[in-house]
Residue, then its C-alpha position, 0 to 999 in steps of 0.5 A: x516436496x515437489x522438487x523432492x518428488x521430481x528427484x525421485x522420478x528422475x532416479x527411477x529412470x534407467x541409469x547411464x553406463x557413463x559417468x556423472x553428467x551435468x544433469x547428475x551434477x545439478x540433480x545432486x546440487x538440488x538434493x543438497x540444497x533440499x537437505x540443507x533447507x530442511x535442516x535449517x528451517x524444518x519446514x518449507x515455510x519462509x520466515x513469517x509466512x503461513x502456508x495455510x493461507x488460502x484465497x476464498x470467496x467473500x461470504x465463505x464461513x470462517x474468513x479471517x477478514x471479510x475483505x479489503x476495505x478503505x476509508x474515505x478521508x473526506x467523508x469517513x465512509x467505509x468503502x470497498x475497493x471498487x467504490x473508492x474512486x466514485x466516492x472520492x470524486x462525488x465527495x470532492x464535487x460536493x465541496x464546490x458549493x462550500x469551498x470551491x478553491x480547495x475542491x478545484x485543487x483536490x480535483x486537479x490532483x485527484x482526477x488527473x492520473x498522469x503525475x508528470x502532466x499534473x506537475x507541469x500544469x500546476x507549475x505553469x499556473x504558479x508561474x502565472x500567479x507569480x507574475x501577477x504577484x511580482x508585477x501587479x501594475x502590469x496589465x498583460x500579466x492579469x490576462x491569460x489567453x485561453x487559446x495560447x499554446x502553452x495554456x492549451x497543452x499544459x493546463x486546458x488538458x487538466x480536469x479542474x484547472x478552469x474551476x480553479x481559475x474561476x474560484x481564485x478570482x478570474x473571469x472569462x472575457x471576450x477581448x479584441x486581439x491586435x491584428x485580428x478581426x475576431x476577439x478571443x477568450x481570455x481569463x482576466x483577474x478581477x479588480x477585487x482579487x487584485x486588491x488582495x494579492x496575499x490570497x493569490x499567494x496563499x492559493x498558489x501555495x495550496x495548489x503546489x503543496x497538495x496531493x491526490x486525495x486517496x482512500x485510506x486502507x482500513x486496518x479492520x483492527x480486531x482483538x481475539x482471545x488466545x486460540x490454537x487457530x492463530x496461525x490459520x488464515x483463510x483469506x478472501x480473493x481481495x488479498x491476491x492480484x490474481x483471481x481464484x481461477x487464475x491462481x488454480x491455473x497457475x498452480x496446475x502449470x507449476x505442477x506440470x513443470x515442477x520436474x524441469x524447474x526443480x532440476x534446472x534452477x539454481x538456488x539463486x534462480x529460485x530465490x529470485x523467483x520467490x521474490x517475484x512471487x511476493x510481488x503478486x500480493x497487494x495486501x497482507x493480513x497480520x496477527x500479533x500474539x501478545x504475551x497473554x496469548x491474546x491476538x491483535x489483527x490488522x490489514x496492511x499493504x504488502x509494500x508497507x514498511x515495518x514501521x507501520x506494523x510497529x505503529x499499529x501495535x503501539x497504538x493499541x497498547x495501554x503503555x505505548x511508550x514501553x519498548x517492544x519487539x516483534x518476532x517472526x516465526x522461528x524467533x527472527x527479530x523484525x527490526x523497526x530501525x532497518x524498516x524493510x517492506x512487509x513483502x521483503x520480510x516474507x510476511x505476505x499474504x498473511x503472517x503470525x508475529x510474536x510480541x515481546x517486551x524489550x529484554x531490559x524492560x523485563x529485567x527492570x520489571x522483575x527486579x521491582x518485584x512486579x508483573x506486567x499489567x494488561x497490555x491492550x487498552x481497555x476499550x479494545x479488551x472490551x470488544x475481544x472476540x473468539x477466533x473461529 
């Protein structure tokens, strides 16, 4: 619509006495593309997207979802975005009293954000432990000088490493150093731990295999009765990387520049810009319309793959082994085998999908003279809501 308005303004300008110019050619090309796009889609919407999605302040009436929430994997607590890091750190620290080895490993991988530095430090610790395992009789491998350059640069700089050494059986001891007057601090492996080399090997494997503790996105699964409002989404600001004020400002700037952009951009340039726009969204809210009209709703990361949506739907089905398909607006099939990211499908920041049983399955059911029974699990239907 904006591009069409820009063309109209251009056509009102004084006509030139000479033949077509490059600007005329571009204008004609834009007109052709607008007509072609209108013929194909009938609307400016991209597949699966919903043009009525809006950013609203939390607490507004009729929000499709109250906000973005997460679940702490250690405590099960439900958290807002701004609570994630503090809650996970607190949960990790509370575990030192019961399982200091596991807690120190989680601290190393979670508190330190530079993944390359963490890998280097973890690999160095593993090398120390390998030397002890391979040379149990060599006393030099059971001592680690804390002022050693490698230790300082790779290990001392990481949070949680000292707790790990102490948890697996190392003790800090001041030892004399040859040709040096003052003693220095070392980590020395205790005799009790040395007598159980298998424990060191187990702790090393745990350290190498660990991943950062991350809060899990809460799907906030909800089921709604059939509703004509199924395609309307009013989203809280959490769904957008930009604040509400930044979104308004960007809209004003785009409005001011619409004439220049719509005339000078080629179709390829517009498509590239649309892809950049999709990356602004971190989350997306999806609704799946089932054959009986009921709606299944869940929250996803915009970069999650389509298989996550299929898995989410499958978990809600009474017969989760039956094959089905998901369709975007316009009947476009969303292939689980291809497994694209949701933002690559245009399913951001919200979308209404359609659930369809596999065609061969429906034919078999009809041939048997039966009708598909209730689709969703009874416990989900018992909590069904009215969409407002």
